[in-house]
Steps between C-alpha positions, in 0.01 A plus 500: 500500500288624209795491256535125568136446403554698179808295415313175566218616268620384159320420178453126530407308185492144637264385773418191704147374453456411870386662709308716254420864562135522604240770443522617863870580439405707195230687691756588770733640233222715355422623853859628523476661154171676571663692785768646269523852370284566195521788252222744593386227744290369209576134579433393142697173512288184508627145540406170337613215728566142396620213716292258294705252292259512203497881485878506550540266202304747284699802625846346456517495115410870484827592673851530359777381729862613553601698191873449565459121532432430133238236416442414867167468677432331833426129473154400620649379832664846549207728422344752738221373723322837509463828315386852575405702192523874562234697314418869471133590518470753215164618636692642797794642302685452174815663639780242507658628824721268703252323726556158343877527561452595862240233574680222311828556685325515837324171420834346397663606828206371704513173304872434554453570869253205495742278304316557172712597201379704207575620152349823371409463133426782258547301180144378461275404211238743633222429248528126565513543880196730486309224319629224732387691808185644339588849621274798437643761262513763777787304661843544340759227560816658644715223650486139612658386824590129483535337843617175654750340737843577344690196378803681361795683644552861389831676561559873466836609367663824395449581133811511286475810285163517328437124510181475706358183337406235754617146426505146638831335577562129426359409845172677417557793737352824367749790512364854492753779437424831673660836428697640794360769728790722394391469134138586586569817701588785264623765746 
């Protein structure tokens, strides 16, 4: 059932290093994304792919990890083995639209179906990442999708009041509070 796939698709922040995600996996994810709806059918999202350990090592420090887990970053043995950087080609459009949200979530769903976990990151040192990747100015960095084989357990739970901050329990399990359906529907 599709809802099961959605529930399985969590934001993973710890990954096994073996087997690594390979470029062919990333290309398959972009193939899924390219078929998605696009505002005005402009298809202005471009993708920078990295399954290369050296490039990954340069990308990693440009990202900020897990705002609710203070002072935590993945250890070297837990880091993603691949990245997809979502970029908008400003020569096609400068309208922000929602294409990057649609394509990133489709890629995440396609990834988890293949046993690849992901974490969508918007907290990025964009000027530094632009330099690291030597990107042309026409390409605007929107999001980074970190990918790897998940090495952590993530549990969804009902939010208590307005407390939606995710946390790790003493066993290292990541708990993610979600507001109830009843709270979300207003009529």
